C-alpha positions, 0 to 999 in steps of 0.5 A: 250829018253826024250822030254821036252816041255816048255812054259811061256816065254815073255816080262815083265818090270823090277819088274814083274813076269813070270812063266815058265812050263816044261812038260817031256814025262816021269813021273817026278818020273823017273828022278833024277832031273829037272832044269832050266838053262839060256843063255844070249847073249855072255855068257855061259849057267848057272844054275838057279834052280833044283829040285830033285826026293825028292823035294830038291831044289837048286838055283843060288845065283843071283835068290835066294829069287826071283825065285821058282822052284816047281813041280805038280805031278798030272800035271807032270809038273815043274815050275819056278816062277820068281818074281822081274825080273831084266834086267839081267834075260834076257836070253833064259831059258832051261828046263833040265832033268837028268835021269838014272844011266848014268845020261843023260841030256836032254834039251828043245828047250828054251824059251825067257825071256826078261826083259825091264828096 
């Protein structure tokens, strides 16, 4: 079992920045990859960005060039730096960890990001 503790959401004006943090209850190096997903009202949950055990990153086209996923090994934390935010980025953001040979998914409780126009 993996617990994920998220922080950093909030309200920001369009063009602003926010940084989300996610701290897993296990060492980052014990997971296959970690990532951020988001779900806007009335929409399905969608991938935002992932980072693998090797440090390889992947982004949704809608956030490329604006968002950066990274990790701090010493702090055992994964971050999502969000710049040039748009109202369309408004959603609940969920941290995800995929772990083990069975590739089980674990989810954080979600943090609200609201971008005003």
